C-alpha positions in Angstrom: 54.4 53.2 84.6 57.8 54.8 84.5 58.5 57.9 82.4 60.7 56.8 79.4 61.0 60.2 77.7 62.3 63.6 78.9 59.3 65.7 80.0 61.0 68.9 78.6 62.4 67.9 75.1 60.8 64.5 74.6 64.0 62.6 74.0 64.4 59.1 75.3 66.0 58.9 78.7 69.3 57.0 79.2 69.3 53.9 81.4 71.3 55.7 84.3 68.7 58.5 84.2 65.8 55.9 84.3 67.5 54.1 87.2 67.9 57.4 89.1 64.1 58.0 88.4 64.9 61.3 86.6 62.2 62.9 84.5 64.5 65.0 82.4 67.6 64.3 80.4 70.9 65.8 81.7 71.1 68.8 79.2 67.5 69.8 80.1 68.1 69.4 83.8 71.2 71.8 83.5 69.1 74.2 81.5 66.4 74.2 84.1 68.9 74.9 86.8 70.3 77.9 84.8 66.9 79.3 84.3 66.0 79.0 88.0 69.3 80.7 88.9 68.5 83.4 86.4 65.1 84.0 87.8 66.4 84.1 91.3 69.1 86.7 90.3 66.5 88.8 88.5 64.3 88.8 91.6 67.2 89.8 93.8 68.4 92.7 91.8 65.0 94.3 91.5 64.7 97.2 94.0 62.4 100.1 94.3 61.8 101.2 90.6 64.9 99.4 89.3 63.9 96.3 87.4 65.7 93.3 85.9 65.2 94.8 82.4 67.1 97.9 83.6 69.9 95.6 84.8 70.3 93.8 81.4 70.1 97.1 79.5 73.0 98.4 81.6 74.8 95.1 81.1 74.6 95.4 77.3 75.7 99.1 77.5 78.8 98.0 79.4 79.5 95.3 76.8 78.9 92.7 79.4 81.9 93.6 81.6 82.6 95.4 84.9 82.3 99.2 84.6 85.7 99.7 86.1 88.5 100.3 83.5 90.4 97.2 82.4 88.4 94.8 84.7 87.8 91.6 82.8 84.9 90.3 85.0 81.9 89.4 82.8 79.6 88.0 85.3 79.7 84.4 84.1 80.7 82.6 87.3 79.2 85.4 89.5 76.8 88.1 88.4 77.9 91.6 88.3 76.6 93.7 91.3 74.5 96.8 91.1 76.8 99.7 92.3 74.8 102.6 93.7 75.1 105.8 95.7 74.4 105.0 99.3 73.7 108.7 100.0 70.6 108.7 97.7 68.0 111.3 98.9 64.9 109.5 97.7 64.1 108.1 101.1 64.7 104.4 100.7 67.0 102.1 102.7 70.6 102.8 101.8 71.1 99.1 101.2 68.5 99.3 98.4 68.7 101.2 95.1 66.5 103.1 92.7 67.1 104.4 89.2 68.3 107.7 90.5 71.2 106.2 92.6 72.4 103.3 90.4 75.7 104.2 88.9 76.6 101.0 87.0 77.4 97.3 87.3 80.7 96.2 88.8 82.4 93.0 90.0 82.0 92.3 93.7 85.7 93.3 94.4 85.4 96.7 92.8 82.0 97.2 94.5 83.7 96.5 97.9 86.5 99.0 97.1 84.0 101.8 96.3 82.1 100.9 99.5 85.2 101.0 101.7 86.2 104.4 100.3 82.9 105.8 101.5 82.0 106.8 97.9 84.7 109.5 98.0 86.4 110.0 94.7 89.2 111.9 96.4 90.5 108.7 97.9 91.0 107.2 94.4 92.6 110.4 93.1 95.0 110.1 96.0 95.7 106.4 95.2 96.4 107.3 91.6 98.8 110.0 92.6 100.5 107.6 95.0 100.9 104.9 92.3 102.3 107.4 89.8 104.7 109.0 92.2 105.5 106.7 95.1 107.1 108.6 98.0 109.6 105.9 98.7 111.0 105.9 95.1 112.5 109.4 95.5 113.8 108.7 98.9 115.3 105.2 98.3 116.0 105.1 94.6 117.9 108.4 94.3 121.0 106.7 95.6 120.5 103.5 93.6 121.4 102.6 90.0 120.4 99.3 88.3 122.2 98.1 85.3 123.5 95.0 83.5 127.1 93.8 83.8 128.8 96.1 81.3 126.9 99.2 82.2 127.5 98.5 85.9 131.2 98.5 85.3 131.0 101.8 83.5 129.0 103.3 86.5 131.6 102.1 88.9 134.4 103.5 86.8 132.8 106.9 85.8 130.9 107.8 88.9 132.9 106.2 91.7 136.4 106.3 90.2 136.9 102.5 90.5 139.5 100.9 88.1 138.0 98.5 85.5 139.8 95.6 87.0 138.5 96.2 90.5 135.0 96.9 89.1 134.9 93.5 87.5 136.1 91.9 90.7 133.4 93.8 92.7 130.7 92.4 90.4 132.1 88.9 90.7 132.2 89.2 94.5 128.6 90.4 94.5 127.5 87.5 92.4 129.5 84.8 94.3 129.5 86.1 98.0 126.7 88.6 98.1 126.2 92.3 98.8 128.8 93.9 101.1 129.6 97.6 101.8 132.8 98.7 100.0 134.6 102.1 100.3 135.6 103.4 96.8 138.1 106.1 95.8 135.3 108.7 95.3 134.9 108.7 99.1 131.5 107.0 99.0 130.5 103.7 100.6 128.6 101.5 98.1 126.8 98.2 98.1 126.7 96.1 94.9 124.0 93.5 94.7 123.5 90.8 92.1 119.9 90.3 91.1 118.6 87.5 88.7 115.3 88.4 87.1 112.8 85.5 87.3 111.7 83.8 84.1 113.7 86.0 81.8 117.0 84.8 83.3 118.6 88.2 82.8 121.0 89.4 85.5 121.4 93.0 86.7 123.4 94.7 89.4 122.2 97.3 91.8 124.7 99.9 93.0 123.5 101.7 96.1 125.2 104.5 98.0 125.2 103.9 101.8 126.2 106.1 104.6 129.9 105.8 105.4 130.8 103.6 108.4 132.7 105.4 111.1 133.8 104.3 114.6 132.0 105.3 117.8 134.1 108.4 118.5 133.5 109.8 115.0 129.9 108.9 115.2 129.5 110.7 118.5 131.3 113.8 117.1 129.1 113.7 114.0 125.8 113.5 116.0 126.9 116.5 118.2 128.5 118.7 115.5 126.2 118.1 112.5 122.9 117.3 114.1 123.1 119.3 117.4 122.6 116.5 119.8 123.8 116.8 123.3 126.7 114.5 124.3 124.4 112.5 126.7 121.7 112.1 124.1 124.2 111.1 121.3 125.7 108.5 123.6 122.3 107.1 124.5 121.4 106.9 120.8 124.6 105.0 119.9 124.1 102.6 122.8 120.6 101.9 121.6 121.8 101.3 118.1 124.5 99.0 119.4 121.9 97.0 121.4 119.1 96.8 118.9 121.0 97.1 115.6 119.6 100.5 114.7 118.0 103.6 116.1 115.7 106.1 114.4 115.2 109.5 116.0 114.4 113.1 115.3 117.2 115.6 115.0 117.0 119.2 116.2 118.8 120.9 113.2 116.2 120.9 110.4 116.4 117.1 109.6 113.1 115.2 110.1 114.8 111.9 111.2 118.2 110.3 111.3 118.9 106.6 111.3 121.8 105.2 113.2 122.9 101.7 112.3 125.4 99.5 114.1 127.7 97.4 111.8 129.7 95.4 114.2 133.4 95.5 114.8 135.8 97.2 112.4 139.3 96.4 111.4 140.8 97.7 114.6 138.1 96.1 116.7 136.3 99.4 117.2 132.5 99.7 117.0 131.3 100.8 113.6 128.2 102.9 113.0 126.6 104.7 110.0 124.3 107.8 110.2 122.0 108.7 107.4 119.2 111.2 107.0 115.6 110.1 106.4 113.0 112.0 104.4 
């Protein structure tokens, strides 16, 4: 005789459940699966003298989230992992844990990060310092200014002695044609770039100082006089930059590196180069 009622809650089974020869209703079947998954999890996290009760006590102490600051993982789709000290001296397998070496519960991603760091907090201190003061920001951004349209015109006028009329035309060219090196009355070579910020729709202009472009003869003289390169080495560097587009190399006179870029033919068909120092 077929079972007509759920063996767990006693409710009458639906026709599809009877046809599939199920003994439990769908909600009860889902509840049983959750309970089985929970029991499996509790068995797996128990190690040495660390029990499932310890796990859930930690879980409540962490308000049900990953122990790492601002992480929103709550262990709903995937249980939080037991993060522990792999250098525990209690004599057990490093892959297992005891109450003395457990440090908290984390999501699998942060647990992997800690493991890859070798449990060394100095690595995370270094990462924090890197994020707070990126080395490239000082090197690359010290010659760049970012501003909206009207402020960009003021920067061009005040800092680079460009007339207001020409400043407006430079911004229009940057927006319509694209970035292009331009020599300005202050003696600098600058590149104005139009940038449209996604979603907000706001537009800003970046003004970047670039190394002045000089022909091959002046570039050769600059490499020899300012950076102390021999004539042979300077010519080789210029030829490499002409062939490959750029050449980075150490300089003898106290500069860590110099970057030589080739910019094609100039107005009088001479080869144009720029030389800039790198930090």
